[in-house]
N, C-alpha and C positions, 0 to 999 in steps of 0.2 A: 945603914945608909944615911948619909947626911942630906940636908936640904939642897945643898949645892949639887950633889950627885943626882938627886931626883930631878932637879931642874935641867941638868945636862942630858939626862935620859930623854926628857920631853923634847928638848931642842934637837937632839940627834935623830929621834924618831920622826920629827917633822921634816927633817932633811932626807928621810928615806933610808937611814942607816939600819942595819940588822943588829940582832942581839949580840952577836960575837964582836962586832966592831965597837958597839957601845960599851960592852964589858971591858974591852981593852982600853978605851978612852977614859973610863971612869974608875978603873981599878976594882971593879966588882966582878963576881962570877956571872957567866952567861945565864945560869938558872935564876939568880937574883934579879937580873935585868928582865928576863922573860916573865917572871912572876909579877914584878912590878907593872910591866906593860899590860899584862892580862887584867890585873885589878883596876887599872885606869882606862881600860877600853882601847889600848893601843896594840893589840895583838895582831898577828899576821905577818905577811911578808913586808919588808921595810918600805918599799915604795907604795904599796897598796895601803898600808897603815897610814902613811903620811897623807895620801889623798883622802882617805876616810876622815882623818882628823881635821883636815882643812875644810872639808864639806860640813862637818859638824860645827866648826867654829863660824863658818859663814852663815849657816842656818841660825845659830844662836844670835849672832850680831843682827841679822835681819829681823828676828823676832823682837829683839830689844828696841829696834827702831820703830816698830809699829805702835802708834799711840793708843792709849786706853780710850774706850768710848763709853 
């Protein structure tokens, strides 16, 4: 898998796409896409995974904005 394909997987998961449609778009097998998503914490149904990823990113950004005391 190339870096471009990995980036495409993340983008498509954020859009709520499933493993099968991501596999078709990237030219990878569904199993490779699924395994990559599992290792990166993007597993589950497409739309639910996208919502969970957005929540994690929002929480991370919020934590980064809190000043050290």
